[in-house]
Predicted model as a PDB file, atoms N, CA, C, CB and O in Angstrom, pLDDT in the B-factor column:
MODEL        1                                                                  
ATOM      1  N   MET A   1       0.801  -1.192   0.000  1.00 82.00           N  
ATOM      2  CA  MET A   1       0.000   0.000   0.000  1.00 82.00           C  
ATOM      3  C   MET A   1       0.852   1.269   0.000  1.00 82.00           C  
ATOM      4  CB  MET A   1      -0.916  -0.009   1.184  1.00 82.00           C  
ATOM      5  O   MET A   1       0.459   2.284  -0.575  1.00 82.00           O  
ATOM      6  N   SER A   2       2.006   1.211   0.639  1.00 84.00           N  
ATOM      7  CA  SER A   2       2.811   2.427   0.775  1.00 84.00           C  
ATOM      8  C   SER A   2       3.231   2.996  -0.578  1.00 84.00           C  
ATOM      9  CB  SER A   2       4.044   2.143   1.615  1.00 84.00           C  
ATOM     10  O   SER A   2       3.409   4.208  -0.701  1.00 84.00           O  
ATOM     11  N   ARG A   3       3.390   2.167  -1.571  1.00 92.00           N  
ATOM     12  CA  ARG A   3       3.767   2.667  -2.900  1.00 92.00           C  
ATOM     13  C   ARG A   3       2.610   3.361  -3.602  1.00 92.00           C  
ATOM     14  CB  ARG A   3       4.274   1.526  -3.765  1.00 92.00           C  
ATOM     15  O   ARG A   3       2.823   4.142  -4.529  1.00 92.00           O  
ATOM     16  N   LEU A   4       1.410   3.086  -3.174  1.00 93.00           N  
ATOM     17  CA  LEU A   4       0.235   3.698  -3.794  1.00 93.00           C  
ATOM     18  C   LEU A   4      -0.172   5.005  -3.112  1.00 93.00           C  
ATOM     19  CB  LEU A   4      -0.928   2.725  -3.767  1.00 93.00           C  
ATOM     20  O   LEU A   4      -0.912   5.799  -3.693  1.00 93.00           O  
ATOM     21  N   LYS A   5       0.296   5.232  -1.900  1.00 91.00           N  
ATOM     22  CA  LYS A   5      -0.088   6.421  -1.129  1.00 91.00           C  
ATOM     23  C   LYS A   5       0.158   7.737  -1.865  1.00 91.00           C  
ATOM     24  CB  LYS A   5       0.662   6.439   0.171  1.00 91.00           C  
ATOM     25  O   LYS A   5      -0.668   8.643  -1.755  1.00 91.00           O  
ATOM     26  N   PRO A   6       1.251   7.884  -2.607  1.00 92.00           N  
ATOM     27  CA  PRO A   6       1.519   9.164  -3.267  1.00 92.00           C  
ATOM     28  C   PRO A   6       0.627   9.460  -4.482  1.00 92.00           C  
ATOM     29  CB  PRO A   6       2.947   9.197  -3.697  1.00 92.00           C  
ATOM     30  O   PRO A   6       0.795  10.501  -5.118  1.00 92.00           O  
ATOM     31  N   LEU A   7      -0.299   8.586  -4.811  1.00 94.00           N  
ATOM     32  CA  LEU A   7      -1.140   8.778  -5.993  1.00 94.00           C  
ATOM     33  C   LEU A   7      -2.443   9.485  -5.609  1.00 94.00           C  
ATOM     34  CB  LEU A   7      -1.444   7.420  -6.672  1.00 94.00           C  
ATOM     35  O   LEU A   7      -3.413   8.821  -5.242  1.00 94.00           O  
ATOM     36  N   PRO A   8      -2.481  10.812  -5.685  1.00 90.00           N  
ATOM     37  CA  PRO A   8      -3.662  11.549  -5.243  1.00 90.00           C  
ATOM     38  C   PRO A   8      -4.890  11.330  -6.126  1.00 90.00           C  
ATOM     39  CB  PRO A   8      -3.347  13.010  -5.192  1.00 90.00           C  
ATOM     40  O   PRO A   8      -6.014  11.589  -5.696  1.00 90.00           O  
ATOM     41  N   ASP A   9      -4.685  10.860  -7.346  1.00 94.00           N  
ATOM     42  CA  ASP A   9      -5.805  10.639  -8.258  1.00 94.00           C  
ATOM     43  C   ASP A   9      -6.362   9.220  -8.179  1.00 94.00           C  
ATOM     44  CB  ASP A   9      -5.377  10.934  -9.673  1.00 94.00           C  
ATOM     45  O   ASP A   9      -7.254   8.858  -8.947  1.00 94.00           O  
ATOM     46  N   LEU A  10      -5.841   8.423  -7.259  1.00 96.00           N  
ATOM     47  CA  LEU A  10      -6.330   7.058  -7.088  1.00 96.00           C  
ATOM     48  C   LEU A  10      -7.629   7.112  -6.293  1.00 96.00           C  
ATOM     49  CB  LEU A  10      -5.267   6.156  -6.372  1.00 96.00           C  
ATOM     50  O   LEU A  10      -7.616   7.221  -5.067  1.00 96.00           O  
ATOM     51  N   VAL A  11      -8.747   7.034  -7.004  1.00 97.00           N  
ATOM     52  CA  VAL A  11     -10.047   7.136  -6.343  1.00 97.00           C  
ATOM     53  C   VAL A  11     -10.830   5.827  -6.386  1.00 97.00           C  
ATOM     54  CB  VAL A  11     -10.863   8.237  -6.983  1.00 97.00           C  
ATOM     55  O   VAL A  11     -11.778   5.645  -5.623  1.00 97.00           O  
ATOM     56  N   LYS A  12     -10.437   4.914  -7.279  1.00 97.00           N  
ATOM     57  CA  LYS A  12     -11.077   3.606  -7.367  1.00 97.00           C  
ATOM     58  C   LYS A  12      -9.996   2.544  -7.274  1.00 97.00           C  
ATOM     59  CB  LYS A  12     -11.901   3.459  -8.688  1.00 97.00           C  
ATOM     60  O   LYS A  12      -8.948   2.640  -7.913  1.00 97.00           O  
ATOM     61  N   PHE A  13     -10.274   1.521  -6.460  1.00 96.00           N  
ATOM     62  CA  PHE A  13      -9.283   0.466  -6.242  1.00 96.00           C  
ATOM     63  C   PHE A  13     -10.020  -0.822  -5.921  1.00 96.00           C  
ATOM     64  CB  PHE A  13      -8.288   0.841  -5.095  1.00 96.00           C  
ATOM     65  O   PHE A  13     -11.082  -0.802  -5.298  1.00 96.00           O  
ATOM     66  N   SER A  14      -9.456  -1.935  -6.346  1.00 96.00           N  
ATOM     67  CA  SER A  14     -10.064  -3.227  -6.053  1.00 96.00           C  
ATOM     68  C   SER A  14      -9.008  -4.239  -5.641  1.00 96.00           C  
ATOM     69  CB  SER A  14     -10.844  -3.741  -7.262  1.00 96.00           C  
ATOM     70  O   SER A  14      -7.937  -4.314  -6.244  1.00 96.00           O  
ATOM     71  N   VAL A  15      -9.312  -5.004  -4.623  1.00 95.00           N  
ATOM     72  CA  VAL A  15      -8.468  -6.120  -4.192  1.00 95.00           C  
ATOM     73  C   VAL A  15      -9.247  -7.424  -4.268  1.00 95.00           C  
ATOM     74  CB  VAL A  15      -7.944  -5.891  -2.759  1.00 95.00           C  
ATOM     75  O   VAL A  15      -8.833  -8.436  -3.704  1.00 95.00           O  
ATOM     76  N   GLU A  16     -10.370  -7.395  -4.964  1.00 93.00           N  
ATOM     77  CA  GLU A  16     -11.167  -8.609  -5.126  1.00 93.00           C  
ATOM     78  C   GLU A  16     -10.319  -9.695  -5.772  1.00 93.00           C  
ATOM     79  CB  GLU A  16     -12.433  -8.331  -5.972  1.00 93.00           C  
ATOM     80  O   GLU A  16      -9.647  -9.461  -6.776  1.00 93.00           O  
ATOM     81  N   GLY A  17     -10.358 -10.877  -5.188  1.00 93.00           N  
ATOM     82  CA  GLY A  17      -9.579 -11.995  -5.691  1.00 93.00           C  
ATOM     83  C   GLY A  17      -8.158 -12.037  -5.149  1.00 93.00           C  
ATOM     84  O   GLY A  17      -7.435 -13.007  -5.375  1.00 93.00           O  
ATOM     85  N   ASN A  18      -7.757 -11.003  -4.446  1.00 94.00           N  
ATOM     86  CA  ASN A  18      -6.431 -10.942  -3.846  1.00 94.00           C  
ATOM     87  C   ASN A  18      -6.534 -11.482  -2.421  1.00 94.00           C  
ATOM     88  CB  ASN A  18      -5.862  -9.478  -3.863  1.00 94.00           C  
ATOM     89  O   ASN A  18      -7.499 -11.162  -1.727  1.00 94.00           O  
ATOM     90  N   PRO A  19      -5.583 -12.282  -1.961  1.00 94.00           N  
ATOM     91  CA  PRO A  19      -5.638 -12.811  -0.592  1.00 94.00           C  
ATOM     92  C   PRO A  19      -5.747 -11.713   0.472  1.00 94.00           C  
ATOM     93  CB  PRO A  19      -4.407 -13.652  -0.321  1.00 94.00           C  
ATOM     94  O   PRO A  19      -6.263 -11.964   1.561  1.00 94.00           O  
ATOM     95  N   LEU A  20      -5.273 -10.517   0.174  1.00 87.00           N  
ATOM     96  CA  LEU A  20      -5.387  -9.401   1.108  1.00 87.00           C  
ATOM     97  C   LEU A  20      -6.842  -9.145   1.485  1.00 87.00           C  
ATOM     98  CB  LEU A  20      -4.771  -8.139   0.506  1.00 87.00           C  
ATOM     99  O   LEU A  20      -7.139  -8.779   2.622  1.00 87.00           O  
ATOM    100  N   ALA A  21      -7.739  -9.336   0.538  1.00 90.00           N  
ATOM    101  CA  ALA A  21      -9.156  -9.071   0.773  1.00 90.00           C  
ATOM    102  C   ALA A  21      -9.763  -9.979   1.833  1.00 90.00           C  
ATOM    103  CB  ALA A  21      -9.920  -9.223  -0.509  1.00 90.00           C  
ATOM    104  O   ALA A  21     -10.797  -9.645   2.413  1.00 90.00           O  
ATOM    105  N   ASN A  22      -9.135 -11.122   2.095  1.00 92.00           N  
ATOM    106  CA  ASN A  22      -9.666 -12.072   3.071  1.00 92.00           C  
ATOM    107  C   ASN A  22      -9.210 -11.798   4.500  1.00 92.00           C  
ATOM    108  CB  ASN A  22      -9.268 -13.462   2.684  1.00 92.00           C  
ATOM    109  O   ASN A  22      -9.707 -12.419   5.439  1.00 92.00           O  
ATOM    110  N   LEU A  23      -8.277 -10.882   4.667  1.00 92.00           N  
ATOM    111  CA  LEU A  23      -7.763 -10.588   6.001  1.00 92.00           C  
ATOM    112  C   LEU A  23      -8.720  -9.695   6.776  1.00 92.00           C  
ATOM    113  CB  LEU A  23      -6.393  -9.928   5.908  1.00 92.00           C  
ATOM    114  O   LEU A  23      -9.374  -8.819   6.211  1.00 92.00           O  
ATOM    115  N   ALA A  24      -8.789  -9.934   8.077  1.00 91.00           N  
ATOM    116  CA  ALA A  24      -9.645  -9.120   8.938  1.00 91.00           C  
ATOM    117  C   ALA A  24      -9.240  -7.660   8.841  1.00 91.00           C  
ATOM    118  CB  ALA A  24      -9.572  -9.602  10.398  1.00 91.00           C  
ATOM    119  O   ALA A  24      -8.052  -7.340   8.864  1.00 91.00           O  
ATOM    120  N   HIS A  25     -10.198  -6.794   8.736  1.00 92.00           N  
ATOM    121  CA  HIS A  25     -10.002  -5.345   8.717  1.00 92.00           C  
ATOM    122  C   HIS A  25      -9.252  -4.837   7.490  1.00 92.00           C  
ATOM    123  CB  HIS A  25      -9.266  -4.928   9.944  1.00 92.00           C  
ATOM    124  O   HIS A  25      -8.754  -3.712   7.499  1.00 92.00           O  
ATOM    125  N   SER A  26      -9.163  -5.642   6.440  1.00 95.00           N  
ATOM    126  CA  SER A  26      -8.410  -5.205   5.261  1.00 95.00           C  
ATOM    127  C   SER A  26      -9.041  -3.974   4.617  1.00 95.00           C  
ATOM    128  CB  SER A  26      -8.323  -6.338   4.237  1.00 95.00           C  
ATOM    129  O   SER A  26      -8.326  -3.081   4.163  1.00 95.00           O  
ATOM    130  N   ARG A  27     -10.365  -3.916   4.573  1.00 96.00           N  
ATOM    131  CA  ARG A  27     -11.033  -2.746   3.974  1.00 96.00           C  
ATOM    132  C   ARG A  27     -10.660  -1.484   4.756  1.00 96.00           C  
ATOM    133  CB  ARG A  27     -12.586  -2.937   3.956  1.00 96.00           C  
ATOM    134  O   ARG A  27     -10.311  -0.464   4.161  1.00 96.00           O  
ATOM    135  N   GLN A  28     -10.733  -1.553   6.072  1.00 96.00           N  
ATOM    136  CA  GLN A  28     -10.379  -0.399   6.895  1.00 96.00           C  
ATOM    137  C   GLN A  28      -8.919  -0.011   6.704  1.00 96.00           C  
ATOM    138  CB  GLN A  28     -10.654  -0.692   8.368  1.00 96.00           C  
ATOM    139  O   GLN A  28      -8.595   1.174   6.632  1.00 96.00           O  
ATOM    140  N   PHE A  29      -8.043  -0.999   6.623  1.00 94.00           N  
ATOM    141  CA  PHE A  29      -6.622  -0.727   6.445  1.00 94.00           C  
ATOM    142  C   PHE A  29      -6.356  -0.017   5.124  1.00 94.00           C  
ATOM    143  CB  PHE A  29      -5.822  -2.024   6.513  1.00 94.00           C  
ATOM    144  O   PHE A  29      -5.594   0.949   5.074  1.00 94.00           O  
ATOM    145  N   ILE A  30      -6.982  -0.495   4.059  1.00 96.00           N  
ATOM    146  CA  ILE A  30      -6.797   0.121   2.743  1.00 96.00           C  
ATOM    147  C   ILE A  30      -7.338   1.539   2.740  1.00 96.00           C  
ATOM    148  CB  ILE A  30      -7.485  -0.711   1.649  1.00 96.00           C  
ATOM    149  O   ILE A  30      -6.693   2.444   2.210  1.00 96.00           O  
ATOM    150  N   ILE A  31      -8.506   1.746   3.320  1.00 96.00           N  
ATOM    151  CA  ILE A  31      -9.093   3.086   3.381  1.00 96.00           C  
ATOM    152  C   ILE A  31      -8.202   4.021   4.188  1.00 96.00           C  
ATOM    153  CB  ILE A  31     -10.504   3.034   3.995  1.00 96.00           C  
ATOM    154  O   ILE A  31      -8.039   5.188   3.830  1.00 96.00           O  
ATOM    155  N   PHE A  32      -7.631   3.520   5.262  1.00 95.00           N  
ATOM    156  CA  PHE A  32      -6.737   4.343   6.081  1.00 95.00           C  
ATOM    157  C   PHE A  32      -5.469   4.719   5.309  1.00 95.00           C  
ATOM    158  CB  PHE A  32      -6.365   3.599   7.376  1.00 95.00           C  
ATOM    159  O   PHE A  32      -5.006   5.857   5.392  1.00 95.00           O  
ATOM    160  N   GLN A  33      -4.918   3.781   4.572  1.00 95.00           N  
ATOM    161  CA  GLN A  33      -3.680   4.017   3.832  1.00 95.00           C  
ATOM    162  C   GLN A  33      -3.877   4.873   2.585  1.00 95.00           C  
ATOM    163  CB  GLN A  33      -3.067   2.703   3.442  1.00 95.00           C  
ATOM    164  O   GLN A  33      -3.053   5.736   2.285  1.00 95.00           O  
ATOM    165  N   LEU A  34      -4.955   4.638   1.865  1.00 96.00           N  
ATOM    166  CA  LEU A  34      -5.206   5.330   0.602  1.00 96.00           C  
ATOM    167  C   LEU A  34      -6.326   6.353   0.792  1.00 96.00           C  
ATOM    168  CB  LEU A  34      -5.572   4.318  -0.522  1.00 96.00           C  
ATOM    169  O   LEU A  34      -7.488   6.084   0.487  1.00 96.00           O  
ATOM    170  N   ARG A  35      -5.966   7.503   1.289  1.00 94.00           N  
ATOM    171  CA  ARG A  35      -6.931   8.517   1.718  1.00 94.00           C  
ATOM    172  C   ARG A  35      -7.785   9.091   0.593  1.00 94.00           C  
ATOM    173  CB  ARG A  35      -6.209   9.628   2.389  1.00 94.00           C  
ATOM    174  O   ARG A  35      -8.866   9.623   0.847  1.00 94.00           O  
ATOM    175  N   SER A  36      -7.313   8.988  -0.639  1.00 95.00           N  
ATOM    176  CA  SER A  36      -8.047   9.582  -1.756  1.00 95.00           C  
ATOM    177  C   SER A  36      -9.149   8.676  -2.310  1.00 95.00           C  
ATOM    178  CB  SER A  36      -7.087   9.931  -2.859  1.00 95.00           C  
ATOM    179  O   SER A  36      -9.907   9.091  -3.187  1.00 95.00           O  
ATOM    180  N   LEU A  37      -9.243   7.450  -1.809  1.00 97.00           N  
ATOM    181  CA  LEU A  37     -10.225   6.506  -2.355  1.00 97.00           C  
ATOM    182  C   LEU A  37     -11.655   6.985  -2.171  1.00 97.00           C  
ATOM    183  CB  LEU A  37     -10.061   5.150  -1.705  1.00 97.00           C  
ATOM    184  O   LEU A  37     -12.043   7.479  -1.112  1.00 97.00           O  
ATOM    185  N   GLU A  38     -12.414   6.823  -3.225  1.00 97.00           N  
ATOM    186  CA  GLU A  38     -13.853   7.088  -3.183  1.00 97.00           C  
ATOM    187  C   GLU A  38     -14.638   5.793  -3.335  1.00 97.00           C  
ATOM    188  CB  GLU A  38     -14.254   8.085  -4.284  1.00 97.00           C  
ATOM    189  O   GLU A  38     -15.800   5.703  -2.940  1.00 97.00           O  
ATOM    190  N   CYS A  39     -13.977   4.782  -3.919  1.00 98.00           N  
ATOM    191  CA  CYS A  39     -14.631   3.503  -4.184  1.00 98.00           C  
ATOM    192  C   CYS A  39     -13.619   2.384  -3.984  1.00 98.00           C  
ATOM    193  CB  CYS A  39     -15.229   3.462  -5.622  1.00 98.00           C  
ATOM    194  O   CYS A  39     -12.520   2.427  -4.536  1.00 98.00           O  
ATOM    195  N   LEU A  40     -13.995   1.382  -3.194  1.00 97.00           N  
ATOM    196  CA  LEU A  40     -13.128   0.230  -2.942  1.00 97.00           C  
ATOM    197  C   LEU A  40     -13.926  -1.043  -3.201  1.00 97.00           C  
ATOM    198  CB  LEU A  40     -12.565   0.251  -1.481  1.00 97.00           C  
ATOM    199  O   LEU A  40     -14.973  -1.267  -2.594  1.00 97.00           O  
ATOM    200  N   ASP A  41     -13.429  -1.857  -4.090  1.00 96.00           N  
ATOM    201  CA  ASP A  41     -14.098  -3.113  -4.466  1.00 96.00           C  
ATOM    202  C   ASP A  41     -15.536  -2.882  -4.910  1.00 96.00           C  
ATOM    203  CB  ASP A  41     -14.077  -4.093  -3.296  1.00 96.00           C  
ATOM    204  O   ASP A  41     -16.427  -3.674  -4.604  1.00 96.00           O  
ATOM    205  N   GLY A  42     -15.751  -1.791  -5.633  1.00 96.00           N  
ATOM    206  CA  GLY A  42     -17.076  -1.500  -6.174  1.00 96.00           C  
ATOM    207  C   GLY A  42     -18.051  -0.895  -5.178  1.00 96.00           C  
ATOM    208  O   GLY A  42     -19.222  -0.698  -5.504  1.00 96.00           O  
ATOM    209  N   LYS A  43     -17.589  -0.597  -3.967  1.00 97.00           N  
ATOM    210  CA  LYS A  43     -18.455  -0.006  -2.942  1.00 97.00           C  
ATOM    211  C   LYS A  43     -17.942   1.384  -2.582  1.00 97.00           C  
ATOM    212  CB  LYS A  43     -18.519  -0.911  -1.675  1.00 97.00           C  
ATOM    213  O   LYS A  43     -16.738   1.595  -2.431  1.00 97.00           O  
ATOM    214  N   VAL A  44     -18.853   2.310  -2.449  1.00 98.00           N  
ATOM    215  CA  VAL A  44     -18.494   3.680  -2.097  1.00 98.00           C  
ATOM    216  C   VAL A  44     -17.856   3.711  -0.717  1.00 98.00           C  
ATOM    217  CB  VAL A  44     -19.731   4.598  -2.141  1.00 98.00           C  
ATOM    218  O   VAL A  44     -18.316   3.041   0.207  1.00 98.00           O  
ATOM    219  N   VAL A  45     -16.796   4.493  -0.585  1.00 98.00           N  
ATOM    220  CA  VAL A  45     -16.145   4.699   0.711  1.00 98.00           C  
ATOM    221  C   VAL A  45     -16.879   5.859   1.390  1.00 98.00           C  
ATOM    222  CB  VAL A  45     -14.584   5.000   0.553  1.00 98.00           C  
ATOM    223  O   VAL A  45     -16.865   6.988   0.900  1.00 98.00           O  
ATOM    224  N   THR A  46     -17.511   5.568   2.511  1.00 98.00           N  
ATOM    225  CA  THR A  46     -18.322   6.563   3.216  1.00 98.00           C  
ATOM    226  C   THR A  46     -17.526   7.246   4.321  1.00 98.00           C  
ATOM    227  CB  THR A  46     -19.573   5.909   3.803  1.00 98.00           C  
ATOM    228  O   THR A  46     -16.420   6.830   4.665  1.00 98.00           O  
ATOM    229  N   GLY A  47     -18.107   8.286   4.857  1.00 97.00           N  
ATOM    230  CA  GLY A  47     -17.512   8.959   6.006  1.00 97.00           C  
ATOM    231  C   GLY A  47     -17.393   8.016   7.192  1.00 97.00           C  
ATOM    232  O   GLY A  47     -16.425   8.071   7.949  1.00 97.00           O  
ATOM    233  N   GLU A  48     -18.385   7.152   7.344  1.00 97.00           N  
ATOM    234  CA  GLU A  48     -18.343   6.172   8.428  1.00 97.00           C  
ATOM    235  C   GLU A  48     -17.193   5.185   8.229  1.00 97.00           C  
ATOM    236  CB  GLU A  48     -19.679   5.419   8.518  1.00 97.00           C  
ATOM    237  O   GLU A  48     -16.537   4.780   9.189  1.00 97.00           O  
ATOM    238  N   ASP A  49     -16.959   4.803   6.971  1.00 97.00           N  
ATOM    239  CA  ASP A  49     -15.826   3.921   6.670  1.00 97.00           C  
ATOM    240  C   ASP A  49     -14.513   4.583   7.084  1.00 97.00           C  
ATOM    241  CB  ASP A  49     -15.796   3.565   5.164  1.00 97.00           C  
ATOM    242  O   ASP A  49     -13.649   3.946   7.686  1.00 97.00           O  
ATOM    243  N   ARG A  50     -14.376   5.858   6.757  1.00 97.00           N  
ATOM    244  CA  ARG A  50     -13.149   6.598   7.080  1.00 97.00           C  
ATOM    245  C   ARG A  50     -12.974   6.728   8.605  1.00 97.00           C  
ATOM    246  CB  ARG A  50     -13.180   8.005   6.421  1.00 97.00           C  
ATOM    247  O   ARG A  50     -11.867   6.583   9.124  1.00 97.00           O  
ATOM    248  N   GLU A  51     -14.063   6.998   9.298  1.00 96.00           N  
ATOM    249  CA  GLU A  51     -13.995   7.111  10.758  1.00 96.00           C  
ATOM    250  C   GLU A  51     -13.565   5.788  11.385  1.00 96.00           C  
ATOM    251  CB  GLU A  51     -15.357   7.550  11.329  1.00 96.00           C  
ATOM    252  O   GLU A  51     -12.712   5.763  12.272  1.00 96.00           O  
ATOM    253  N   ALA A  52     -14.157   4.697  10.924  1.00 96.00           N  
ATOM    254  CA  ALA A  52     -13.811   3.377  11.455  1.00 96.00           C  
ATOM    255  C   ALA A  52     -12.342   3.046  11.166  1.00 96.00           C  
ATOM    256  CB  ALA A  52     -14.734   2.293  10.849  1.00 96.00           C  
ATOM    257  O   ALA A  52     -11.659   2.469  12.013  1.00 96.00           O  
ATOM    258  N   ALA A  53     -11.862   3.404   9.990  1.00 96.00           N  
ATOM    259  CA  ALA A  53     -10.465   3.164   9.636  1.00 96.00           C  
ATOM    260  C   ALA A  53      -9.541   3.986  10.520  1.00 96.00           C  
ATOM    261  CB  ALA A  53     -10.217   3.494   8.160  1.00 96.00           C  
ATOM    262  O   ALA A  53      -8.502   3.497  10.965  1.00 96.00           O  
ATOM    263  N   ASP A  54      -9.917   5.232  10.774  1.00 95.00           N  
ATOM    264  CA  ASP A  54      -9.097   6.094  11.636  1.00 95.00           C  
ATOM    265  C   ASP A  54      -9.057   5.575  13.066  1.00 95.00           C  
ATOM    266  CB  ASP A  54      -9.631   7.529  11.620  1.00 95.00           C  
ATOM    267  O   ASP A  54      -8.011   5.610  13.713  1.00 95.00           O  
ATOM    268  N   VAL A  55     -10.187   5.095  13.558  1.00 94.00           N  
ATOM    269  CA  VAL A  55     -10.237   4.557  14.917  1.00 94.00           C  
ATOM    270  C   VAL A  55      -9.357   3.311  15.012  1.00 94.00           C  
ATOM    271  CB  VAL A  55     -11.698   4.225  15.326  1.00 94.00           C  
ATOM    272  O   VAL A  55      -8.613   3.139  15.978  1.00 94.00           O  
ATOM    273  N   ARG A  56      -9.448   2.457  14.014  1.00 92.00           N  
ATOM    274  CA  ARG A  56      -8.712   1.191  14.042  1.00 92.00           C  
ATOM    275  C   ARG A  56      -7.200   1.364  13.856  1.00 92.00           C  
ATOM    276  CB  ARG A  56      -9.245   0.275  12.969  1.00 92.00           C  
ATOM    277  O   ARG A  56      -6.408   0.716  14.539  1.00 92.00           O  
ATOM    278  N   PHE A  57      -6.811   2.240  12.931  1.00 92.00           N  
ATOM    279  CA  PHE A  57      -5.396   2.317  12.553  1.00 92.00           C  
ATOM    280  C   PHE A  57      -4.739   3.670  12.804  1.00 92.00           C  
ATOM    281  CB  PHE A  57      -5.257   1.981  11.116  1.00 92.00           C  
ATOM    282  O   PHE A  57      -3.531   3.802  12.607  1.00 92.00           O  
ATOM    283  N   GLY A  58      -5.484   4.665  13.227  1.00 87.00           N  
ATOM    284  CA  GLY A  58      -4.927   5.999  13.354  1.00 87.00           C  
ATOM    285  C   GLY A  58      -4.313   6.323  14.690  1.00 87.00           C  
ATOM    286  O   GLY A  58      -3.996   7.485  14.943  1.00 87.00           O  
ATOM    287  N   GLN A  59      -4.133   5.360  15.551  1.00 78.00           N  
ATOM    288  CA  GLN A  59      -3.620   5.642  16.890  1.00 78.00           C  
ATOM    289  C   GLN A  59      -2.230   5.085  17.101  1.00 78.00           C  
ATOM    290  CB  GLN A  59      -4.551   5.082  17.933  1.00 78.00           C  
ATOM    291  O   GLN A  59      -1.817   4.856  18.238  1.00 78.00           O  
ATOM    292  N   GLY A  60      -1.495   4.861  16.003  1.00 61.00           N  
ATOM    293  CA  GLY A  60      -0.129   4.396  16.126  1.00 61.00           C  
ATOM    294  C   GLY A  60       0.000   2.947  16.553  1.00 61.00           C  
ATOM    295  O   GLY A  60       1.101   2.484  16.849  1.00 61.00           O  
ATOM    296  N   GLN A  61      -1.099   2.233  16.586  1.00 53.00           N  
ATOM    297  CA  GLN A  61      -1.038   0.822  16.979  1.00 53.00           C  
ATOM    298  C   GLN A  61      -1.607  -0.033  15.863  1.00 53.00           C  
ATOM    299  CB  GLN A  61      -1.808   0.571  18.305  1.00 53.00           C  
ATOM    300  O   GLN A  61      -2.667  -0.642  16.009  1.00 53.00           O  
ATOM    301  N   CYS A  62      -0.917  -0.071  14.782  1.00 55.00           N  
ATOM    302  CA  CYS A  62      -1.348  -0.816  13.612  1.00 55.00           C  
ATOM    303  C   CYS A  62      -1.303  -2.315  13.904  1.00 55.00           C  
ATOM    304  CB  CYS A  62      -0.469  -0.471  12.393  1.00 55.00           C  
ATOM    305  O   CYS A  62      -0.232  -2.913  14.009  1.00 55.00           O  
ATOM    306  N   CYS A  63      -2.472  -2.897  14.029  1.00 54.00           N  
ATOM    307  CA  CYS A  63      -2.580  -4.327  14.378  1.00 54.00           C  
ATOM    308  C   CYS A  63      -3.075  -5.110  13.186  1.00 54.00           C  
ATOM    309  CB  CYS A  63      -3.526  -4.540  15.584  1.00 54.00           C  
ATOM    310  O   CYS A  63      -4.132  -5.737  13.247  1.00 54.00           O  
ATOM    311  N   PHE A  64      -2.330  -5.082  12.114  1.00 53.00           N  
ATOM    312  CA  PHE A  64      -2.725  -5.766  10.883  1.00 53.00           C  
ATOM    313  C   PHE A  64      -1.706  -6.844  10.606  1.00 53.00           C  
ATOM    314  CB  PHE A  64      -2.837  -4.776   9.680  1.00 53.00           C  
ATOM    315  O   PHE A  64      -0.556  -6.546  10.283  1.00 53.00           O  
ATOM    316  N   SER A  65      -2.110  -8.087  10.727  1.00 50.00           N  
ATOM    317  CA  SER A  65      -1.168  -9.174  10.523  1.00 50.00           C  
ATOM    318  C   SER A  65      -1.657 -10.123   9.465  1.00 50.00           C  
ATOM    319  CB  SER A  65      -0.927  -9.918  11.809  1.00 50.00           C  
ATOM    320  O   SER A  65      -2.851 -10.204   9.180  1.00 50.00           O  
ATOM    321  N   VAL A  66      -0.730 -10.834   8.892  1.00 41.00           N  
ATOM    322  CA  VAL A  66      -1.030 -11.807   7.842  1.00 41.00           C  
ATOM    323  C   VAL A  66      -1.251 -13.159   8.467  1.00 41.00           C  
ATOM    324  CB  VAL A  66       0.101 -11.873   6.796  1.00 41.00           C  
ATOM    325  O   VAL A  66      -1.518 -14.130   7.760  1.00 41.00           O  
TER     326      VAL A  66                                                      
ENDMDL                                                                          
END                                                                             
């Protein structure tokens, strides 16, 4: 994800079919990392999605494991 962060025009992204999509909280993690997203896996990224991502990953305790 870190290589995609500098792309401000990245508004649509999909991880469907990628093993990443099966991990717990992957949607929140992607939304947190890619702030410009408007659509992820064909679903609109809402304000609530962003809030949940910030709560989960925005406190310096990134608990995302494979």
